[in-house]
C-alpha positions as CSV (number, residue, x, y, z in Angstrom):
1,M,31.1,-2.2,32.8
2,K,33.2,-3.7,29.8
3,I,29.9,-5.6,28.7
4,L,27.9,-2.7,28.5
5,S,30.6,-0.8,26.8
6,A,30.6,-3.9,24.1
7,L,26.9,-3.7,24.0
8,L,26.8,-0.1,23.4
9,I,29.2,-0.3,20.6
10,L,27.3,-3.3,18.9
11,F,23.9,-1.3,18.9
12,L,25.5,1.8,17.7
13,S,27.2,-0.3,15.0
14,F,24.0,-2.0,13.6
15,G,22.4,1.7,13.8
16,L,25.0,3.2,12.0
17,N,24.9,0.4,9.1
18,A,21.0,1.3,8.4
19,Q,20.0,3.8,5.9
20,T,16.6,5.2,5.7
21,K,15.8,6.4,1.8
22,K,12.9,8.4,1.5
23,I,10.7,8.0,-1.7
24,D,10.4,10.6,-4.5
25,N,6.6,11.3,-4.0
26,S,6.5,13.0,-7.5
27,K,8.3,9.9,-9.3
28,S,6.8,7.0,-7.3
29,S,2.9,5.8,-8.1
30,I,0.2,3.5,-7.3
31,H,-2.2,2.0,-9.8
32,W,-5.3,0.4,-8.5
33,V,-7.9,-2.1,-10.3
34,G,-11.3,-2.6,-8.8
35,K,-13.1,-5.5,-10.5
36,K,-17.0,-6.1,-10.9
37,L,-18.7,-8.9,-12.8
38,T,-19.0,-6.9,-15.9
39,G,-15.9,-5.1,-16.0
40,Q,-13.5,-3.0,-14.3
41,H,-12.2,0.4,-13.2
42,E,-8.6,1.9,-12.7
43,G,-6.9,4.7,-11.7
44,T,-4.3,6.4,-9.5
45,L,-3.2,7.1,-5.7
46,D,-0.5,9.3,-4.6
47,F,1.8,8.9,-1.6
48,K,1.9,11.7,1.3
49,E,5.2,10.1,2.4
50,G,7.0,6.9,2.5
51,S,10.7,5.5,3.1
52,L,12.7,2.2,2.9
53,V,15.1,1.0,5.1
54,F,18.1,-0.8,4.1
55,E,21.3,-2.3,5.8
56,K,24.2,-3.4,3.8
57,E,22.3,-2.9,0.6
58,K,19.6,-5.4,1.8
59,L,15.7,-4.3,2.5
60,K,15.2,-4.3,6.3
61,G,11.9,-2.1,6.6
62,G,9.7,0.5,5.1
63,N,6.4,2.6,5.8
64,F,4.2,4.5,3.5
65,T,1.4,6.9,4.0
66,V,-1.1,7.0,1.0
67,D,-3.3,10.5,0.7
68,M,-6.7,8.9,0.0
69,A,-7.9,12.2,-1.4
70,T,-5.9,11.9,-4.4
71,I,-8.0,8.5,-5.6
72,S,-8.6,9.3,-9.0
73,A,-10.0,7.0,-11.8
74,T,-8.1,7.0,-14.9
75,D,-10.5,4.8,-17.3
76,V,-13.6,7.0,-17.4
77,E,-13.6,11.0,-18.2
78,G,-16.3,13.9,-17.8
79,K,-19.4,13.5,-15.3
80,A,-18.8,9.6,-15.2
81,K,-15.3,10.5,-13.8
82,E,-16.5,13.2,-11.3
83,G,-19.2,10.2,-10.1
84,L,-17.0,7.8,-9.7
85,D,-14.4,9.8,-8.0
86,G,-16.7,11.2,-5.6
87,H,-18.2,7.7,-4.8
88,L,-14.7,6.2,-4.1
89,K,-14.2,9.3,-1.7
90,N,-17.7,8.9,0.3
91,E,-18.4,6.7,3.0
92,D,-19.3,3.7,0.8
93,F,-15.8,3.3,-0.2
94,F,-13.1,5.0,1.6
95,G,-14.4,8.1,3.6
96,V,-11.8,10.3,2.9
97,D,-13.2,13.1,5.1
98,K,-13.0,10.8,8.0
99,Y,-10.1,8.7,7.0
100,P,-7.7,11.1,4.8
101,T,-4.9,8.6,4.9
102,S,-4.0,4.8,4.7
103,K,-0.6,3.5,6.1
104,L,1.6,0.5,5.1
105,V,4.1,-0.7,7.6
106,F,6.7,-3.5,7.1
107,K,6.6,-6.0,9.9
108,K,8.6,-9.1,8.5
109,I,11.0,-9.3,5.7
110,A,12.2,-12.5,3.9
111,D,15.0,-12.6,1.2
112,K,14.4,-14.3,-1.6
113,G,17.5,-13.6,-3.3
114,N,18.1,-11.5,-6.7
115,D,16.9,-8.2,-4.2
116,V,13.4,-9.8,-4.3
117,Y,11.9,-9.6,-0.8
118,T,8.8,-11.1,0.6
119,V,6.9,-8.5,3.0
120,T,4.5,-9.2,5.6
121,A,3.0,-5.9,6.3
122,D,0.0,-4.1,8.6
123,L,-2.2,-2.1,6.1
124,T,-4.4,0.4,7.7
125,I,-7.7,1.4,5.7
126,K,-10.2,3.5,7.7
127,D,-8.9,2.8,10.9
128,K,-8.8,-1.1,10.6
129,T,-5.5,-2.9,10.2
130,N,-4.8,-6.2,8.8
131,S,-1.8,-8.0,7.8
132,V,-1.1,-8.2,4.1
133,S,1.8,-10.0,2.2
134,F,3.3,-9.5,-0.8
135,D,7.0,-9.4,-3.1
136,I,8.8,-6.5,-3.7
137,A,11.7,-6.4,-6.2
138,V,14.6,-3.7,-5.6
139,S,16.5,-2.4,-8.4
140,G,19.1,0.8,-7.9
141,N,17.2,3.4,-6.6
142,T,13.7,1.9,-7.4
143,A,11.2,-0.8,-6.3
144,S,8.2,-2.4,-7.3
145,A,5.4,-4.6,-5.8
146,K,2.1,-6.1,-6.7
147,L,-0.6,-6.7,-3.8
148,S,-4.1,-7.7,-3.7
149,V,-6.1,-6.3,-0.7
150,D,-9.2,-7.7,0.6
151,R,-11.8,-4.5,1.1
152,T,-14.3,-6.2,3.4
153,K,-11.4,-6.5,5.9
154,H,-11.4,-2.9,6.0
155,G,-15.0,-2.4,6.3
156,I,-15.6,-1.6,2.8
157,T,-18.5,-3.7,1.7
158,Y,-20.2,-1.7,-0.8
159,S,-21.9,-4.2,-3.2
160,S,-19.8,-7.2,-2.1
161,G,-21.0,-10.3,-2.8
162,S,-19.5,-12.0,-0.1
163,V,-21.6,-9.6,2.1
164,F,-24.8,-9.1,0.2
165,D,-27.2,-11.4,-1.5
166,G,-29.0,-10.8,-4.6
167,L,-26.5,-8.4,-6.4
168,G,-26.3,-10.1,-9.8
169,D,-24.1,-8.5,-12.1
170,R,-23.8,-5.4,-9.8
171,A,-21.5,-7.3,-7.7
172,I,-18.2,-5.9,-6.9
173,S,-15.1,-8.1,-6.2
174,D,-13.8,-8.1,-2.6
175,H,-10.3,-7.6,-3.6
176,F,-8.7,-4.7,-5.1
177,E,-5.3,-4.9,-6.9
178,L,-2.4,-2.5,-6.2
179,E,0.5,-1.9,-8.6
180,V,3.4,0.3,-6.6
181,K,6.5,1.9,-8.3
182,L,8.7,3.6,-5.9
183,V,11.5,5.7,-6.6
184,F,14.0,7.0,-4.0
């Protein structure tokens, strides 16, 4: 009985040290860049929700949901923007009617020192989950990260030079870049 009581106290102690901090969706941001042979496009996405978990000031976890219907190109205007935004939202890319959200769940965190961590996480886009690794820097009530995502691992193969032959200068890079800024 004493062992059970000690384990319960130990378990509760660890649970009390963990602090979940929700992100401020209005101040947090996701900037994306998609490249092709003849240039690139860039834009934004909005968070639906998200949080980071800290224990004694050290990052211990995190999970985020992105509202895919908010994908928006910022480098074009007018009809070009409407066309690109619509194309990114249709089945060729993110299929937001069928897959309205994407998720990122931290699975493993390694402390690199100086409030920088290497995170291995499960990224789910279009109901396909794959592992992704990146560094995240935490400073006060903010955090930032840059990561590269292979879209073909999530079933997004439109104009992929690694999937289709003969695309020439119409090929789109398999990877897109994300720059994430979190405020909590």
